[in-house]
N, C-alpha and C positions, 0 to 999 in steps of 0.2 A: 565535072561531076564532082561528087564532094560536097562538102557545106564548110562553113569557118574551119574546123578544124583541120582539114586536108587542103583547104586553099590559100589561107590567111593567119590561121593561129597557130595549133599546135606543132602541125609539121612541120613547117618554113620556121619557124622558132626552132624546133629542135634540129635542124639541119643547119641552121646559123649557129646553134650551143654547138654542136657536134665540130664544125669545122673551126670555131675559135678555139676550140678545145685542142686541134691538133695545131694551130697556130702559136696557143699557149706554149705547149711542149716544144715547140721549135725555138721560141724564143728562149725559153726558160734553158735549156740545152746550149743552145750560142750563147749563152751569159755563163754558164756554170758546166761543162763537158760530163767533168768526174761523176757528178750525180746520177745524171739520166743517162747512160751508156748504151742501156738497152733497149732506151725510146730509140735510140740516134739510131740504131741496126735497121727498126722500123720505118726510122725517117729516109734512111739511107735507101732503103729497095721501093718505098711510097714516091719518094723524089724522082729515082730513077725511072719510073715510069711514065715519070708527068701526072699523076695522079695529085702532089700537092699543088701544082700550079691549076689545076681544075678546080681544087677546092679553093681556091684564093690565096694561095703562100705561095709567095716568089722565095724561092730555099735560096737565091745568089742573097744573102743580106738579113733572110727571116725579113719580106715586106709582105703587108696586105693590100692585095689586088681586089678591091671592092668589087669591081666588074665582075672579077670569077666566082670570089664567092655568093653574088647574089644568083650568077645564071646556075651554079650547083644545086643552090636551094629551089630554083626554079626546075631544074631537073629531077631533083626529087619529088615535086608535087606534080609535076607531070609523069612521071613513072606511075604513081600511084594513085592518079586519076587516070590514065589508060590501064592499068590493071583492075579497076571500078569497072568499067565499059568490056573490057573483055571478060570479066566476070559475069555481065548481064547477061552479052553476047551468048555466051557459052550455057548459059542458063534457060535461055531465050525468055527474057526477062526486057520489056522495054521500057523505055524512059521518058519523059517529055520535059521541056526546057521551060521555065518561067515559074511562075509565084503560083501556089497552089491555093484555091479556095472552095472547102465543102459547103455548096450552094442546094445542097436537097440530101433527102434519106439515102444514102451510099453511090450519091454522087459528088466529084472533084470537076473544080473547072481549074483550066490554064490560063495564066494570064498573063500580056506580054509587060513589059515594061511600062507602058502606056494605061496600062488597067484593062485592057479589052481583054474580052474572051477569046480565045485563040482555038481551044478545043474543051470537049466536056469528056468526063470518062464515068461510066457503072460500073460500078464493083461491088464483091460481095462485100469487103471489107477495106477499113480506113486506116493505117496508122502514123499518127502525128508525130514525130522524131522532133522533141521541142530542144534538142541541146543540153546546154548546161550553164552557169552562174561561174565566175571566176570565185575561188573561193580568198575571201579576204584573210591578209596577215596581221596579225596585232601588231599595233604600234607603224604599219604602212599604211600610208594614205593614199588610195586609189584617183589619180585626178579624172573624174569622174566627165569633164568638160573638155579634156584633150583624147583625142585618138590619130597617133599616125600611125598607119598601117604599114608592117615592115620594107613593102616593097618599095613603096615611096619616100622611104623613110632619108634616104642619101641626097635624094634631088631636094626635101624638104631643108635639109642640112645645108645644102651647096646654096639654095637662094637665100638662107637667112647668113650664109658665111658664118658660120659653127663649126668647130669641129665635129667630127662625125666619133660619139659614144654611144655605142648601145650596149643597152644592159639588159638584161634578160632576167625575169623572175617568172620562176614553174613554179 
């Protein structure tokens, strides 16, 4: 459930960004323990609970565990999509999976991946949630012909034998 933002856009990006911030703080503490003493207390508590390892940060030597980092992102997405399902159920709202197509006045058809109609719903109102577009930043050219979905990024880098550098622009 949910759209691009929840499944492959905003939420996964923010989960990765949040955990990369923890990784950065751990690395900075490792390099200069005097400056970030208060953060160290936070890290001690989190690392003792295993939370940092679940976030993809191995506190022994402060190394990044990409597999755990991606699992953590997936946990955040699964939790939120599950929350939407729970809210639908609690409020007696049904949902249909597929692509929607307005096929008549007050009528929406649900299409499967092949484009076949699998269900038709008659309704009083139709709401179209169109999402939004990325706001361009002055001086930054967005490559429109290349799209690497975050969940496939590590595999993409591995196959091309390039180092994994993930830069996020919000």
